[in-house]
Backbone as a ProteinNet text record, in pm:
[ID]
protein_1_A
[PRIMARY]
DKVKLVRDEVELEKEMGVLHTQMHNYNLNKFKKWIFLIVGFFVGVGLAIPSSLLFQKLFFSFYERSGLDKVTNEYFGTWKFGDIYSDELLVTAYDYNSRQPRFFSKSFIEIDSGIYDVELAKAVASSSSAPVFFDPNPLKDGYN
[TERTIARY]
-1117.7	-975.8	-911.7	-957	-901.4	-937.1	-1056.9	-1097.8	-1006.9	-976.8	-888.4	-749.5	-697.3	-566.6	-565.9	-674.6	-683.5	-685	-759.2	-764.3	-626	-557.5	-423.8	-327.3	-341.1	-254.3	-283.1	-410.6	-448.5	-394.2	-407.7	-355.6	-202.5	-141.5	2.9	46.2	-26.6	2.9	-10.8	-116.1	-135.8	-19.7	18.7	128.1	259.7	281.2	402.2	400.6	283.9	272	303	249.2	275.7	424.6	484.3	625.8	709.8	672.1	743.4	734.4	616.1	598.1	684.6	687	768.4	917.7	962.9	1104.3	1137	1044.5	1066	1075.8	984.9	988.9	1116.9	1161.3	1285.2	1403.5	1410.3	1521.8	1518.1	1397.3	1387.3	1433.4	1409.5	1439	1571.6	1646.3	1769.9	1872.2	1878.4	1976.2	1948.5	1822.7	1788.4	1860.4	1879.4	1950.4	2093.5	2158.3	2294.1	2298.7	2200.3	2196.2	2179.9	2085.6	2066.1	2190.7	2260	2382.6	2490.2	2509.1	2612.4	2577	2451.1	2408	2419.7	2379	2391.1	2534.4	2624.2	2766.1	2816.8	2784.8	2833.2	2767.2	2641.6	2575.5	2640.6	2670.7	2737	2873.3	2951.2	3082.7	3067.1	2968.3	2944.5	2903.7	2832.5	2793.6	2905.2	2990.5	3097.2	3200.6	3231.1	3334.2	3289	3168.1	3126	3104.6	3060.6	3040	3172.4	3280.8	3410.3	3457.5	3427.5	3460.9	3376.7	3249.4	3162.3	3211.3	3257.2	3312	3428.7	3515	3629.2	3582.5	3478.2	3428	3363.5	3297.9	3227	3317.7	3420.1	3496.8	3635.8	3670.9	3798.1	3772.2	3857.5	3833.5	3863.1	3800.1	3817.2	3948.1	3991.7	4106.5	4215.3	4336.6	4449.2	4442.1	4470.2	4461.2	4587.5	4689.7	4813.4	4790.2	4703.6	4673.2	4602	4509	4437.9	4533.6	4621.1	4718.4	4812.8	4852	4942.3	4875.9	4748.6	4677.8	4658.4	4616.6	4595.1	4726.8	4834.4	4964.4	5012.5	4980.1	5016.4	4947.2	4818.3	4740.9	4762.1	4775.3	4777.6	4914.3	5005.3	5140.2	5139.6	5218.9	5228.4	5155.8	5066.9	4991.8	4905.2	4897.3	4809.4	4693.4	4595.3	4478.7	4516.3	4616.5	4662.2	4728.3	4771.7	4841.6	4747.7	4622.2	4533	4477.6	4434.9	4389.3	4240.8	4163.5	4018.9	3976	3880.4	3823.3	3702.5	3662.6	3537.5	3553.4	3672.3	3693.4	3661.6	3573.1	3536.5	3546.9	3626	3640.7	3584.6	3490.6	3430.9	3487.9	3505.5	3553.4	3487.2	3513.4	3454.8	3566.3	3569.7	3670.1	3612.6	3668.4	3615.1	3644.8	3754.4	3789.8	3694	3665.8	3573.7	3429.9	3410.4	3277.4	3204.2	3278.1	3222.2	3272.2	3195.5	3244.6	3357.2	3446.9	3553.6	3541.1	3548.9	3539.3	3672.7	3727.4	3853.8	3828.8	3865	3857.8	3949.6	3967.4	4055.9	3997.8	3864.8	3804	3816.9	3827.7	3846	3988.5	4082.4	4220.8	4227.2	4143.3	4142.2	4096.4	4011.6	3963.5	4072.4	4133.7	4240	4329.1	4440.5	4528.5	4596.5	4609.7	4672.3	4593.3	4462.6	4377.2	4348.5	4318.1	4260.5	4359	4480.1	4576.3	4656.2	4591.8	4655.7	4679.4	4753.2	4777.6	4647.6	4628.9	4508.5	4497	4609.1	4607.5	4554.4	4595	4549.8	4402.7	4358	4216.6	4127.1	4169.3	4089.7	4090.4	4204	4209.6	4121.7	4117.6	4030.3	3884.5	3854.5	3717	3667.1	3754.7	3711.8	3733.4	3761.5	3783.8	3651.8	3572.2	3449.4	3489.3	3429.5	3475.7	3479.1	3391.8	3390.1	3501.1	3534.4	3628.3	3773.1	3797.2	3933.7	3940.8	4057.7	4079.5	4075.8	4043.5	4044.4	4183.4	4185.6	4311.3	4356.6	4466.5	4516	4575.7	4503.7	4541.1	4617.4	4734.3	4814	4793.2	4758.9	4744	4848.9	4833.8	4932.7	4944.2	4848.9	4850.4	4892.8	4906.7	4944.9	5091.3
3962	3951.8	4088.9	4187.7	4321	4378.7	4346.2	4396.3	4336.4	4208.7	4142.8	4206.2	4236	4297.9	4436	4509.9	4643.1	4632.7	4535.8	4517.4	4479.4	4390.9	4349.8	4467.6	4551.8	4668.6	4767.1	4784.3	4874.3	4820.5	4690.5	4630.4	4640.1	4620.9	4632.7	4775.9	4873.7	5014.3	5040.1	4984.4	5002.7	4939.3	4818.7	4749.4	4825.4	4878.7	4956.6	5083.5	5144.4	5263.3	5230.3	5115.9	5073.5	5044.1	4975.2	4943.5	5071.6	5164.9	5292	5366.5	5364.4	5429.5	5361.6	5229.9	5156.5	5185.8	5191.5	5221.5	5364	5454.4	5593.2	5603.8	5535.6	5535.9	5470.6	5363.6	5297.5	5393.3	5461.8	5555.2	5671.6	5713.9	5822.2	5778.1	5652.1	5603.1	5527.1	5517.2	5441.3	5497.4	5626.5	5687.8	5651.9	5619.4	5582.5	5454.6	5363.8	5239.6	5269.8	5361.4	5397.7	5467.8	5549.6	5618.4	5516.5	5421.8	5318.8	5233.1	5203.8	5125.2	5198.7	5325.4	5403.4	5422.1	5456.5	5473.2	5340.8	5231.1	5099.5	5062.9	5097.5	5070.8	5145.3	5274.8	5353.3	5311.2	5271.9	5221.5	5090.3	5004	4877.1	4897.6	4989.4	5019	5081.7	5170	5234.1	5135.6	5030.1	4928.1	4826.5	4806.4	4707.2	4749.2	4876.6	4922.9	4903.9	4951.3	4926.5	4778.5	4701.1	4559	4487.2	4532.1	4469.9	4502.1	4623.2	4657	4574.9	4554.1	4471	4327.3	4279.4	4144.7	4126.6	4226.5	4218	4215.7	4291.4	4292.9	4160.5	4095.5	3972	3849.7	3846.5	3724.5	3730.6	3841.2	3849.9	3895.1	3853.9	3881	4026	4070.2	4206.9	4224.4	4119.5	4132.5	4031.9	4065.5	3973.6	3866.6	3745.9	3639.3	3629.7	3705.7	3699.1	3743	3841.4	3885.2	3777	3708.2	3598.2	3484.8	3451.3	3345.2	3382.4	3509	3554.8	3540.9	3581.2	3573.6	3428.6	3342.1	3202.1	3133.7	3166.6	3108.8	3159.7	3286.1	3342.8	3268.9	3242.8	3179.9	3029.4	2961.1	2814.9	2755.4	2834.2	2783.3	2666	2564.5	2446.6	2326.5	2350.3	2239.7	2174.1	2042.6	1967.2	1912.2	1860.2	1805.9	1687.7	1613.4	1502.1	1548.1	1676	1728.6	1783	1808.5	1871.3	1765.4	1810.6	1718.6	1689	1781	1764.6	1689.1	1599.7	1527.6	1601.7	1710.6	1775.8	1894.8	1918.7	2030.6	1985.6	2059.6	2030.8	2160.6	2158.6	2274.8	2234.7	2313.9	2284.2	2378.5	2326.2	2405.4	2349.6	2410.8	2365.6	2348.5	2231.9	2201.5	2235.5	2338.9	2383.5	2284.9	2212.8	2119.6	2001.5	1942	1828.3	1871.3	1998.1	2056.2	1981.5	1958.9	1889.9	1958.2	1948.3	2002.7	1915.3	1977.4	1903.3	1929.5	1826	1835.1	1791.1	1876.3	1845.5	1825.3	1710.7	1684.8	1567.1	1544.1	1435.5	1299.2	1287.9	1159	1126.7	1228.1	1202.5	1158	1188.3	1144.2	992.1	928.6	782.2	722.5	795.6	746.5	756.3	874.7	895.3	1009.3	974.1	1077.1	1159.3	1105.4	1179.5	1301.5	1295	1407.2	1498.8	1440.3	1518.8	1566.8	1513.4	1559.6	1676.2	1792.3	1912.9	2009.9	2114.7	2216.1	2289	2317.6	2390.3	2525.7	2593.7	2726.9	2719.6	2617.8	2604.8	2565.3	2481.1	2441.2	2559.2	2636.8	2753.5	2859.2	2879.3	2975.5	2929.3	2799.2	2747	2764.3	2746.8	2760.2	2903.3	2998.3	3138.4	3207.1	3131.6	3190	3201.3	3300.4	3326.1	3372.9	3318.9	3347	3494.7	3575	3716.1	3792	3751.1	3827.2	3783.3	3652.9	3601.8	3500.5	3489	3384.7	3249.3	3142.6	3009.3	2973.8	2894	2853	2722.6	2723.4	2598.7	2511.9	2412.3	2330.1	2206.3	2186.6	2068.2	1967.5	1845.2	1740.4	1632.5	1518.2	1413.1	1354.3	1383.9	1327	1427.5	1554.4	1656.8	1689.9
-7451.5	-7433.7	-7408.7	-7485.1	-7469.1	-7334	-7280.9	-7150.4	-7042.2	-7056.5	-6960.4	-6964.1	-7082.9	-7094.7	-7031.1	-7051.7	-6993.6	-6842.2	-6787.5	-6642.2	-6588.9	-6661	-6618.3	-6621.1	-6725.2	-6733.5	-6620.9	-6587.4	-6478.5	-6346.1	-6322.5	-6199.2	-6195.3	-6313.9	-6321.1	-6288.9	-6340.4	-6310	-6160.5	-6097.4	-5952.8	-5874.7	-5913.6	-5844.2	-5861.6	-5982.4	-6005.7	-5920.8	-5903.9	-5819.1	-5673.9	-5627.3	-5489.1	-5471.1	-5567.5	-5560	-5561.8	-5646.8	-5652.7	-5519.3	-5455.2	-5325.4	-5218.3	-5220.6	-5123.3	-5142.5	-5267.6	-5292.8	-5249.9	-5273.3	-5233.4	-5080.3	-5008.7	-4861.2	-4808.9	-4875.4	-4834.7	-4848.3	-4961.8	-4983.8	-4885.6	-4847.5	-4749.9	-4610.7	-4577.6	-4442	-4432.8	-4542.6	-4542.4	-4443.6	-4428.4	-4338	-4192.2	-4160.5	-4022.2	-3980.6	-4072.9	-4040.5	-3997.1	-4067.7	-4031.3	-3896.4	-3869.9	-3740.2	-3627.7	-3647.1	-3544.8	-3528.4	-3637.7	-3630	-3550.9	-3579.4	-3510.5	-3363.1	-3335.3	-3195.8	-3121.6	-3184.6	-3121.6	-3090.8	-3181.7	-3158.4	-3035.5	-3028.2	-2914.8	-2783.7	-2789.1	-2667.7	-2625.5	-2722.5	-2690.5	-2628.5	-2684.9	-2627.6	-2490.2	-2476.6	-2346.7	-2239	-2277.3	-2179.7	-2156.5	-2255.1	-2241.2	-2138.7	-2131.5	-2037.6	-1892.9	-1853.7	-1714.9	-1685.6	-1786.3	-1759.3	-1737.4	-1801.9	-1775.4	-1634.1	-1587.4	-1448.4	-1352	-1386.4	-1303.3	-1304	-1418.6	-1428.3	-1332.7	-1326.6	-1235.8	-1091.2	-1058.8	-920.8	-884.4	-981	-951.1	-945.6	-1029.8	-1042.4	-981.6	-922	-852.4	-709.6	-619.3	-478.3	-442	-333.6	-285.6	-208.7	-138	-48.8	-86	-50.6	-68.6	39.6	3.2	102.5	187.9	155.8	233.7	378.3	399.2	535.7	614.2	550.5	615.7	648.9	555.8	582	695.6	701.8	807.8	944.3	955	1083.4	1126.4	1032.9	1071.5	1107.7	1038.8	1074.5	1209.1	1241.3	1370.8	1484.8	1468.1	1575.1	1584.9	1471.7	1474.6	1444.3	1391.3	1363.8	1268.6	1302.4	1215.6	1274.4	1369.5	1428.5	1323.6	1331.2	1242.4	1324.3	1256.2	1327.6	1415.2	1376.6	1459.6	1588.5	1597.1	1713.7	1820.6	1788.2	1886.6	1981	2100.3	2203.9	2194.4	2145.7	2141.5	2016.1	2036.7	1922.4	1865	1925	1889.1	1795.2	1744.8	1653.4	1511.1	1444.9	1307	1226.9	1121.5	1032.7	897.1	847	716.9	611.6	491.6	378.5	253.1	140.5	14.2	-87.6	-149.5	-250.5	-388	-450.7	-580.3	-691.6	-683.4	-790.4	-795.1	-680.2	-678.5	-653	-622.3	-596.1	-485.7	-378.4	-262.5	-136.2	-29.9	97.2	151.3	225.4	293.3	441.5	517.2	662.4	721.6	805.3	870.6	1018.7	1070.8	1214.4	1245.9	1374.4	1416.3	1379.2	1380.7	1346.8	1198.2	1112.4	969.6	938.5	1027	1005.5	1006.3	1087.5	1093.4	960.4	886.9	757.6	652.2	641.5	542.3	589.2	648	703.4	594	474.6	365.7	324.3	335.7	296.5	414.9	528.3	638.3	743.7	747.9	847.4	788.6	783.4	730	844.5	818.7	921.3	954.1	1081.8	1125.6	1056.1	1041.5	979.1	836.9	762.3	624	617.5	706.3	707.5	745.1	845.2	886.2	775.8	710.3	599.7	483.6	458.6	353.2	390.2	516.3	562.7	552.4	573.8	574	439.4	337	205.5	130.1	164.6	89.9	-48.9	-154.5	-290.2	-328.3	-276.9	-313.3	-242	-121.3	-40.4	-57	-65.4	-77.9	-191.4	-252.3	-351.9	-282.6	-355.8	-294.3	-243.2	-138.1	-76.7	-142	-215.2	-273.9	-164.2	-122.8	-8.5	-57.1	-4.1	-37	73.8	33.7	133.5	106.8	166.1	153.4	13.7	-73.8	-207.6	-313.3	-279.1	-378.5	-367.8
[MASK]
++++++++++++++++++++++++++++++++++++++++++++++++++++++++++++++++++++++++++++++++++++++++++++++++++++++++++++++++++++++++++++++++++++++++++++++++

């Protein structure tokens, strides 16, 4: 019994020594956590500022759409698709709200004139509104 107690005490002494060494190493390296925290904070702030500028470049257009609207209104005026003589004109655009393509032509007016009989200038401006370059064109049709 005494031999077992001595062995347990020796093992306990070894474990206490290991624990003491681990606590000593922890106390020596505790300041490193604060350094990493402070450096991480400044790196995060340093990356947040350029990323916000990148966010603005990615999600906002490069150009004002007023110039595009002015040019299309100059060339096409207030003509609507029902006013043109050719049946072969097709203008494609993309509707962000319904996430579907929109096709404007004289033959589509027969299907639903409320949607498709819009001004040529507005349809062409909608067609040329690439998301990176111009803001989307809010197109009003016969139902809006």
